[in-house]
C-alpha positions in Angstrom: -33.8 -2.2 2.9 -34.4 -4.1 6.1 -36.3 -2.2 8.8 -34.5 -2.8 12.1 -36.6 -2.6 15.2 -35.8 -2.6 18.9 -37.3 -6.1 19.2 -34.9 -7.4 16.6 -32.0 -5.8 18.4 -33.1 -7.4 21.7 -32.6 -10.8 20.1 -28.9 -10.2 19.3 -26.1 -11.4 21.5 -24.6 -7.9 21.9 -27.7 -6.0 22.9 -30.0 -8.6 24.6 -29.4 -7.1 28.1 -30.9 -3.7 27.2 -34.5 -2.7 27.7 -36.9 -2.5 24.7 -37.5 1.2 25.0 -33.7 1.9 24.8 -33.4 -0.4 21.9 -36.3 1.2 20.1 -34.6 4.6 20.5 -31.4 3.0 19.2 -33.1 1.3 16.2 -34.6 4.6 15.1 -31.1 6.1 14.7 -29.4 3.3 12.9 -28.2 3.5 9.3 -28.6 0.1 7.8 -26.6 -1.2 4.8 -26.2 -4.4 2.8 -22.6 -5.6 2.1 -21.7 -8.1 -0.6 -19.1 -10.8 0.0 -15.5 -9.3 0.3 -16.8 -5.7 0.4 -14.9 -3.5 2.7 -16.9 -2.1 5.6 -14.0 0.0 7.0 -10.3 0.3 6.3 -7.4 -0.2 8.7 -5.9 3.0 10.1 -8.8 5.1 9.0 -10.5 7.3 11.7 -13.4 5.3 13.2 -16.6 7.2 12.4 -19.3 4.7 13.6 -19.9 1.7 15.7 -21.6 -1.2 13.8 -24.2 -3.7 14.8 -24.1 -6.8 12.6 -27.7 -7.7 11.9 -27.0 -10.8 9.8 -24.1 -12.5 8.1 -20.4 -12.8 9.1 -17.7 -10.1 9.1 -14.0 -10.7 8.8 -11.6 -8.6 10.9 -8.0 -8.7 9.6 -4.7 -7.0 10.3 -2.7 -5.9 7.2 1.1 -5.6 7.4 3.7 -5.7 4.7 1.3 -7.1 2.1 0.3 -9.9 4.5 -3.2 -10.3 5.9 -3.7 -12.0 9.3 -7.4 -12.8 10.1 -8.0 -11.7 13.7 -11.6 -12.8 14.1 -14.8 -13.7 12.3 -17.7 -11.8 13.8 -21.1 -13.6 13.9 -24.5 -11.9 13.4 -25.8 -10.1 16.5 -22.5 -8.7 17.7 -21.1 -5.1 17.8 -17.8 -4.2 16.1 -15.8 -1.1 15.2 -15.9 0.0 18.9 -12.7 2.1 18.4 -15.2 4.8 17.4 -16.1 5.2 21.0 -12.7 6.7 21.8 -12.5 8.7 18.5 -9.6 6.4 17.5 -8.5 4.9 14.2 -9.5 1.3 13.3 -6.5 -1.0 14.0 -7.9 -3.6 11.6 -9.8 -3.9 8.4 -13.4 -5.2 8.4 -14.8 -6.9 5.3 -18.0 -8.9 4.6 -17.0 -12.6 4.9 -20.3 -13.4 3.2 -23.3 -11.3 2.3 -24.3 -9.4 5.5 -26.4 -6.6 6.8 -24.8 -4.1 9.2 -26.2 -1.0 10.9 -24.0 2.0 11.7 -24.4 4.5 14.5 -22.4 7.3 16.0 -20.6 6.4 19.2 -22.1 9.4 21.1 -25.6 8.3 20.1 -24.9 4.6 21.1 -23.6 5.5 24.5 -26.3 8.0 25.3 -29.2 5.8 24.1 -28.1 2.7 25.9 -26.4 4.0 29.0 -28.3 7.2 29.6 -25.2 9.0 30.5 -23.5 12.0 28.9 -21.0 10.8 26.3 -18.1 12.9 27.7 -18.5 11.4 31.1 -18.5 7.9 29.7 -15.5 8.7 27.5 -13.4 9.7 30.4 -14.1 6.4 32.1 -13.5 4.4 28.9 -10.1 6.1 28.2 -8.9 5.3 31.7 -10.1 1.7 32.1 -11.1 0.0 28.8 -8.7 1.7 26.4 -5.4 0.5 28.0 -6.6 -3.1 27.8 -7.7 -2.6 24.2 -4.3 -1.3 23.3 -2.7 -4.3 24.9 -4.9 -6.7 22.9 -4.1 -4.9 19.6 -0.4 -4.9 20.5 -0.5 -8.7 21.0 -2.4 -9.3 17.8 0.0 -7.2 15.7 2.9 -9.4 16.8 1.3 -12.6 15.5 2.5 -12.3 11.9 5.9 -10.9 12.6 9.3 -12.7 12.7 11.2 -12.6 15.9 13.4 -9.7 15.0 10.4 -7.5 14.2 8.5 -8.8 17.2 11.4 -7.9 19.5 11.6 -4.4 18.0 7.9 -3.9 18.4 8.1 -4.9 22.0 11.0 -2.5 22.7 8.9 0.3 21.2 5.9 -0.7 23.3 8.0 -0.7 26.5 9.4 2.7 25.5 5.9 4.0 25.2 4.9 2.6 28.6 8.0 3.1 30.6 10.2 5.5 28.5 12.0 8.6 29.8 13.7 11.1 27.5 17.4 10.5 27.1 20.1 12.2 25.0 20.5 9.1 22.9 16.7 8.5 22.5 14.2 7.1 25.0 15.4 5.1 28.0 13.2 2.2 29.1 13.1 2.9 32.8 12.7 -0.7 33.7 15.3 -3.3 34.7 14.2 -6.0 32.4 16.2 -9.2 31.8 16.8 -11.0 28.6 14.8 -13.9 30.1 11.7 -11.7 30.6 12.0 -10.2 27.1 12.3 -13.8 25.8 9.1 -14.8 27.6 7.3 -11.7 26.2 8.2 -12.3 22.6 8.0 -16.2 22.8 11.7 -16.9 22.1 14.8 -18.3 23.8 17.0 -16.1 25.9 19.9 -16.9 23.5 17.9 -15.6 20.5 16.9 -12.4 22.3 20.5 -11.8 23.3 21.7 -12.3 19.8 19.2 -9.8 18.4 19.8 -7.2 21.1 23.5 -7.4 20.4 22.8 -6.9 16.7 20.5 -3.9 17.5 23.4 -2.5 19.6 25.9 -2.8 16.8 23.4 -1.2 14.4 22.8 1.7 16.9 19.2 0.9 17.2 19.6 0.6 20.9 22.2 1.5 23.5 22.8 0.2 27.0 23.1 2.0 30.3 23.7 -0.7 32.9 20.7 -2.9 32.7 18.6 -0.2 31.1 17.9 -0.2 27.3 17.9 3.1 25.4 16.0 2.9 22.1 16.4 5.1 19.0 12.7 5.3 17.9 13.4 6.3 14.3 15.8 3.3 13.7 13.5 1.0 15.7 10.6 1.7 13.3 12.8 0.7 10.3 13.4 -2.8 11.7 
């Protein structure tokens, strides 16, 4: 098994900015593993237990949906991945070894306290209020890549309901006066296409209208 040292970590792209004493402390706490080509490192939707440092090789990050796989990124050696563990979240994607690789796992709390020298809970509060909303936005955009327009529009309505929704007797009202033109720009379609699908959603009782506000039925929206 490869013996990872602080000096080795200092040569990686993801950790080069940190001091050698901090990286020595980090290296002593790493759990290093070899992964063969196509071996799963972590599964999508599983609780993130560790952050990973890719010592060598390449890791494939992919999003699985309806038996389809969309490759999100190829991670080169020297980078960190699996950062959802910092917020005790689930992995939104699957990570597999694209080729034989060596990856080192470490608990998020240990990573934060070794490298930043700050209590984990203090950092976590900052992370949740600043980094996490942008992370959610990135994941949301990536999940729409492999969807057809109907599903992409349904996903966006659900996202808007999460962000701007208010309880309503018919479901959740999106408390935002959003035009068909704006929705079309968000999902990458024409205004006419969006109008046609919204009318269909209305007929199917997936949404309702209240002036220019849209009310969504979450249960039916998830079935689209």
